[in-house]
C-alpha positions as CSV (number, residue, x, y, z in Angstrom):
1,M,-5.3,1.1,17.4
2,I,-9.1,1.0,16.5
3,T,-9.4,-2.0,13.9
4,P,-12.6,-1.0,12.0
5,S,-15.4,-4.0,11.8
6,K,-15.4,-6.3,8.6
7,P,-17.7,-6.4,5.6
8,K,-19.8,-9.3,4.6
9,P,-20.9,-10.3,1.0
10,G,-23.8,-8.1,0.0
11,D,-22.4,-5.2,2.1
12,R,-22.1,-1.8,0.3
13,V,-18.5,-0.2,-0.1
14,A,-17.4,3.0,-0.6
15,I,-15.3,3.5,-4.0
16,V,-13.4,6.5,-4.0
17,S,-10.7,8.4,-5.6
18,P,-9.0,10.8,-2.7
19,S,-5.6,11.2,-5.3
20,A,-6.6,11.1,-8.9
21,G,-9.9,10.4,-10.8
22,L,-8.5,8.6,-13.1
23,P,-11.5,6.1,-14.0
24,G,-12.8,8.8,-15.8
25,L,-9.6,8.6,-18.1
26,F,-9.2,4.9,-17.9
27,P,-13.0,3.3,-17.3
28,R,-11.7,-0.2,-18.7
29,P,-9.6,-1.6,-15.8
30,Y,-12.1,0.3,-13.5
31,E,-14.9,-1.1,-14.9
32,L,-13.5,-4.8,-14.7
33,G,-12.5,-4.2,-10.6
34,L,-16.0,-3.0,-10.1
35,R,-17.5,-5.9,-11.5
36,R,-14.7,-8.2,-9.6
37,L,-16.0,-6.4,-6.7
38,R,-20.0,-7.4,-7.3
39,D,-19.5,-11.0,-8.7
40,D,-16.6,-12.4,-7.2
41,F,-16.5,-10.3,-3.8
42,G,-20.2,-10.4,-3.3
43,L,-19.8,-6.7,-2.1
44,V,-22.2,-3.9,-3.7
45,P,-19.7,-1.1,-4.8
46,V,-21.0,2.7,-3.9
47,E,-19.3,5.4,-6.1
48,Y,-18.8,9.0,-4.9
49,P,-19.1,12.3,-7.1
50,T,-15.4,12.9,-7.4
51,T,-14.7,9.1,-8.0
52,R,-13.8,9.7,-12.0
53,V,-13.4,13.7,-12.0
54,M,-9.6,14.3,-12.7
55,G,-8.6,17.7,-10.9
56,A,-11.1,17.6,-8.5
57,A,-10.7,20.2,-5.6
58,P,-9.4,18.9,-2.7
59,A,-11.9,19.6,-0.4
60,D,-14.6,17.9,-2.9
61,R,-12.2,14.7,-2.3
62,A,-12.4,14.6,1.4
63,A,-16.1,15.6,1.4
64,D,-16.3,12.2,-0.7
65,L,-13.9,10.5,2.5
66,H,-16.5,12.2,4.9
67,A,-19.7,11.0,3.2
68,A,-18.1,7.4,3.1
69,F,-17.2,7.3,6.6
70,A,-20.5,8.9,7.9
71,D,-22.8,6.9,6.3
72,P,-23.4,3.6,8.4
73,T,-24.3,1.2,5.6
74,I,-20.8,1.8,4.2
75,T,-18.8,-1.2,5.6
76,A,-15.4,-0.6,3.7
77,V,-13.6,2.4,1.9
78,I,-11.6,1.2,-1.2
79,T,-9.8,3.7,-3.0
80,S,-9.8,3.6,-7.0
81,I,-6.1,4.3,-7.7
82,G,-3.2,6.2,-6.1
83,G,-2.0,9.4,-7.5
84,D,0.6,12.4,-6.6
85,D,-1.2,15.4,-4.5
86,Q,-3.4,13.4,-2.0
87,I,-1.4,15.6,0.8
88,T,-3.2,18.7,-0.2
89,V,-6.3,16.3,1.3
90,L,-5.7,16.1,4.5
91,R,-6.0,19.4,6.0
92,H,-9.6,19.3,4.5
93,L,-10.4,16.2,7.0
94,D,-12.6,16.3,9.6
95,A,-10.4,13.8,12.7
96,E,-13.9,14.3,14.8
97,L,-15.8,12.7,11.8
98,M,-13.5,9.8,11.0
99,R,-12.5,8.7,14.6
100,A,-16.2,8.9,15.5
101,N,-17.0,6.4,12.4
102,P,-14.1,4.0,11.8
103,K,-14.2,2.3,8.4
104,L,-11.5,0.4,6.9
105,F,-9.6,1.9,4.3
106,F,-7.9,0.0,1.6
107,G,-5.1,1.8,-0.7
108,Y,-1.3,2.0,-1.4
109,S,0.9,4.3,-2.9
110,D,-0.4,7.9,-2.5
111,N,-3.1,6.5,-0.2
112,T,-0.2,6.3,2.2
113,N,-1.5,9.7,3.1
114,V,-4.9,8.7,4.4
115,L,-3.7,5.8,6.2
116,A,-1.2,7.5,8.1
117,Y,-3.8,10.0,8.6
118,L,-6.2,7.3,10.1
119,H,-3.4,6.0,11.6
120,S,-2.7,8.9,13.6
121,L,-6.4,9.0,14.7
122,G,-6.0,5.3,16.1
123,I,-7.7,3.7,13.1
124,A,-6.3,1.0,11.6
125,G,-6.2,0.5,7.8
126,C,-4.8,-1.7,5.0
127,Y,-2.2,-1.3,2.8
128,G,-3.3,-2.6,-0.9
129,G,-6.3,-3.3,-2.6
130,A,-7.0,-0.5,-5.2
131,V,-9.6,-1.1,-8.0
132,M,-8.0,-0.3,-11.1
133,T,-4.9,-2.6,-10.0
134,A,-5.6,-5.3,-7.9
135,F,-9.4,-6.0,-8.7
136,G,-9.1,-4.7,-12.1
137,R,-5.3,-6.6,-13.2
138,S,-5.8,-7.5,-16.4
139,A,-7.2,-11.1,-17.6
140,A,-7.7,-12.1,-14.1
141,M,-6.8,-11.2,-10.6
142,H,-3.3,-12.8,-9.4
143,P,-4.6,-15.8,-7.0
144,V,-2.1,-14.3,-4.5
145,T,-3.8,-11.1,-4.5
146,A,-7.3,-12.5,-4.4
147,A,-6.5,-14.7,-1.5
148,S,-4.9,-12.1,0.3
149,L,-7.9,-9.4,-0.3
150,R,-10.2,-11.8,0.4
151,A,-8.6,-12.6,3.8
152,A,-8.3,-9.0,4.7
153,L,-11.9,-7.8,4.1
154,F,-13.6,-10.6,5.6
155,T,-11.5,-12.6,8.2
156,S,-10.0,-11.3,11.4
157,G,-6.8,-13.3,13.1
158,P,-3.5,-14.5,11.6
159,Y,-2.5,-14.9,8.3
160,E,0.9,-16.3,6.8
161,L,1.9,-14.1,3.8
162,P,3.2,-16.1,1.2
163,Q,6.2,-15.9,-0.8
164,V,6.3,-15.9,-4.9
165,W,8.7,-17.2,-7.1
166,A,7.3,-15.3,-10.3
167,Y,6.1,-11.6,-10.7
168,S,5.7,-8.8,-12.7
169,D,6.9,-5.1,-12.4
170,V,6.4,-4.4,-16.2
171,D,3.3,-2.2,-16.4
172,Q,-0.4,-4.2,-17.5
173,P,-1.3,-3.7,-21.1
174,E,-2.5,-0.3,-21.8
175,W,-5.4,0.7,-19.8
176,V,-6.9,1.7,-23.1
177,D,-6.1,-1.6,-24.9
178,P,-9.4,-2.9,-26.6
179,E,-7.6,-6.6,-25.4
180,F,-7.1,-5.5,-21.9
181,D,-9.5,-7.6,-20.3
182,T,-7.8,-10.6,-21.7
183,R,-4.0,-10.3,-21.9
184,E,-2.1,-11.6,-19.0
185,P,0.9,-9.3,-17.8
186,P,4.4,-11.1,-18.4
187,Q,5.6,-12.5,-15.4
188,L,9.3,-13.0,-14.5
189,P,11.2,-15.7,-12.5
190,C,12.4,-14.2,-9.0
191,D,13.7,-15.4,-5.5
192,G,11.5,-15.2,-2.0
193,W,12.2,-12.8,0.5
194,S,16.0,-11.6,1.5
195,W,16.8,-11.8,5.2
196,H,18.8,-9.4,7.0
197,N,19.4,-10.0,11.0
198,A,17.5,-12.8,10.9
199,D,17.9,-14.0,14.4
200,R,14.8,-13.3,16.1
201,V,11.1,-12.7,16.1
202,V,9.6,-9.2,16.0
203,E,6.0,-8.6,16.7
204,G,4.7,-5.3,16.4
205,E,2.2,-2.6,14.9
206,S,3.0,-1.5,11.1
207,W,3.7,1.6,9.7
208,G,5.0,3.2,6.9
209,G,4.3,3.1,3.3
210,C,5.2,4.5,0.0
211,L,8.8,5.6,0.5
212,E,7.9,9.3,-1.5
213,I,4.8,9.6,0.1
214,V,6.1,9.3,3.7
215,S,9.5,11.6,2.8
216,W,6.4,14.3,1.7
217,L,4.5,13.9,5.0
218,L,7.6,14.3,6.7
219,M,8.7,17.6,4.8
220,A,4.6,18.7,5.4
221,D,4.7,17.9,9.2
222,R,1.2,16.0,8.4
223,A,0.3,12.8,9.9
224,V,3.7,11.9,11.4
225,G,3.6,11.5,15.5
226,P,7.0,11.9,17.5
227,P,9.4,9.6,16.9
228,E,8.6,7.5,20.0
229,R,5.1,7.0,19.0
230,Y,6.4,3.9,16.8
231,T,8.6,2.0,19.3
232,G,8.7,-1.6,18.7
233,G,6.9,-1.2,15.5
234,V,7.3,-3.3,12.0
235,L,8.4,-0.3,9.1
236,L,7.0,-0.8,5.5
237,L,8.6,1.0,3.0
238,E,8.3,0.3,-0.8
239,T,8.9,2.5,-4.0
240,S,6.8,3.6,-6.5
241,E,6.7,3.5,-10.6
242,E,8.5,6.5,-10.6
243,M,12.3,4.4,-9.4
244,P,13.5,7.0,-7.2
245,S,17.5,6.8,-7.2
246,S,19.1,4.9,-5.0
247,D,20.9,8.2,-3.6
248,E,17.2,9.2,-2.8
249,V,16.5,6.4,-1.3
250,Y,19.5,6.7,1.0
251,R,19.2,10.4,1.6
252,V,15.4,9.7,2.6
253,L,16.1,6.9,4.8
254,R,19.1,9.0,6.4
255,N,16.5,11.6,7.2
256,M,14.4,9.7,9.1
257,G,17.5,8.4,10.7
258,E,18.2,12.0,11.9
259,R,14.9,12.4,13.3
260,G,15.0,9.6,15.3
261,L,12.6,7.2,13.3
262,L,14.4,4.4,12.1
263,Q,16.0,3.7,15.5
264,Q,12.5,2.7,16.8
265,F,11.5,0.1,14.3
266,P,13.4,-3.6,15.1
267,A,12.0,-4.5,12.1
268,A,11.4,-3.6,8.4
269,L,9.7,-5.0,5.3
270,I,10.9,-3.8,2.2
271,G,8.7,-3.8,-0.6
272,R,10.0,-5.9,-4.0
273,A,11.3,-2.7,-6.0
274,K,9.6,-2.0,-9.1
275,G,12.6,-2.0,-12.0
276,W,10.5,-0.9,-14.8
277,S,8.2,1.8,-15.7
278,I,6.0,3.1,-18.9
279,D,8.5,6.3,-18.8
280,R,11.6,4.1,-18.2
281,R,11.9,0.7,-20.1
282,T,14.8,-0.7,-18.5
283,T,16.5,-3.9,-20.1
284,P,17.0,-6.8,-17.8
285,A,20.8,-5.8,-16.4
286,E,19.2,-2.0,-15.9
287,R,16.7,-3.2,-13.7
288,A,18.5,-5.7,-11.9
289,A,21.2,-2.7,-11.4
290,Y,18.5,-0.2,-9.9
291,V,17.0,-3.0,-7.5
292,A,20.7,-4.1,-6.4
293,G,21.6,-0.2,-5.6
294,Q,18.2,0.2,-3.9
295,R,18.9,-2.5,-1.3
296,Q,22.5,-1.3,-1.0
297,A,21.0,2.2,-0.1
298,V,18.6,0.3,2.5
299,L,21.2,-1.5,3.9
300,H,23.6,1.7,4.2
301,A,21.2,3.6,6.0
302,F,20.0,1.2,8.7
303,G,23.7,0.4,9.2
304,E,24.3,4.0,10.1
305,Y,21.2,4.5,12.3
306,A,19.6,1.3,13.2
307,P,22.2,-1.6,12.4
308,D,20.4,-3.9,14.7
309,T,17.3,-3.9,12.7
310,M,15.9,-7.0,11.1
311,I,14.9,-6.3,7.3
312,V,13.0,-8.4,5.1
313,F,13.7,-7.7,1.2
314,D,11.1,-8.5,-1.5
315,V,7.9,-8.7,0.0
316,D,5.2,-8.0,-2.2
317,F,3.0,-5.4,-0.9
318,G,4.4,-2.5,-3.1
319,H,4.0,-1.7,-6.7
320,T,4.5,-4.7,-8.5
321,D,2.3,-7.9,-9.1
322,P,1.2,-9.9,-6.9
323,Q,0.4,-7.9,-4.0
324,V,-0.6,-8.8,-0.9
325,V,-2.4,-6.6,2.2
326,I,-0.5,-5.5,4.7
327,P,-2.4,-4.3,7.8
328,Y,-1.5,-0.7,8.6
329,G,-1.6,0.0,12.0
330,G,-2.2,-3.4,12.8
331,R,-0.3,-6.3,13.9
332,V,2.6,-8.0,12.1
333,R,4.9,-10.9,13.1
334,V,8.4,-10.9,11.8
335,D,10.1,-14.3,12.9
336,G,13.5,-14.6,11.3
337,P,14.4,-18.1,12.4
338,A,11.5,-19.4,10.8
339,G,11.6,-17.2,7.3
340,T,7.8,-16.4,7.9
341,I,5.8,-13.2,8.3
342,T,2.5,-12.9,9.7
343,V,-0.1,-10.4,9.6
344,T,-3.1,-10.2,11.7
345,Y,-6.2,-9.1,9.7
């Protein structure tokens, strides 16, 4: 895997919307995120033509990625937000152009598509760090998120992921709220990580992403290699704000097992599940039941197809707050006896 070079303060970074031009509809968190990139991180954000355009053609979104990767003055590519149709962009991408001009790409959720595509070209990326959510969080960036992003952007070497004891899965104040900039997202107490088969140390190359997007890539046969490509790796999986049912989670994992994928990974990191959404405002009891059901679905599928895999639940790299950055295609060390997870940025 090629690990692209890192930006440094004062460098230009591309801001793109390969999924959805939501910055055009909700400028408040977007502009806040850009301001923090400039003022707190010392970077120069460069916006591309479709970044604020809802419904932009897939070919036009691909053209923005091509322009960002080909520009020698751009040192990283950061997505604005996710969406649900980035898979339509992949067939328009120029593999040779991107392979010849590797850039550090930050995104999560629907951006699993581009991360998996870059991985298939041998280019490592970063899972996490969207402008409108991580950088544009209401009130202030979460310190855990900010520290991880700073390390992923500017440093190279090992970084031990922190455990957190409070989190939020409730959506931030509405993006049109005039008090958005000052309203802190509500925090809930939580336990740290939960371990299964924590009797060994696994170090390997990471792959995976948002479970729903991984399933779509498998259905479309895009950017997924043969199972043996991932042998010895660390699987990353988390679910989105659409909150797939435990049955759906199990079925996706079951089908990955039938394909021979689950068996390749001696360790798996499972993101802390989001149990509340703006369209499904669960009670505390309903949230707890949803999260427990999802965990059981994961254990059920791995029990059938990869019973020896070491699994760590509630790692904060998904759709909850805070969010740590995980290298995608980079090295991840999962130490069961020590109870630590160390990534290499």
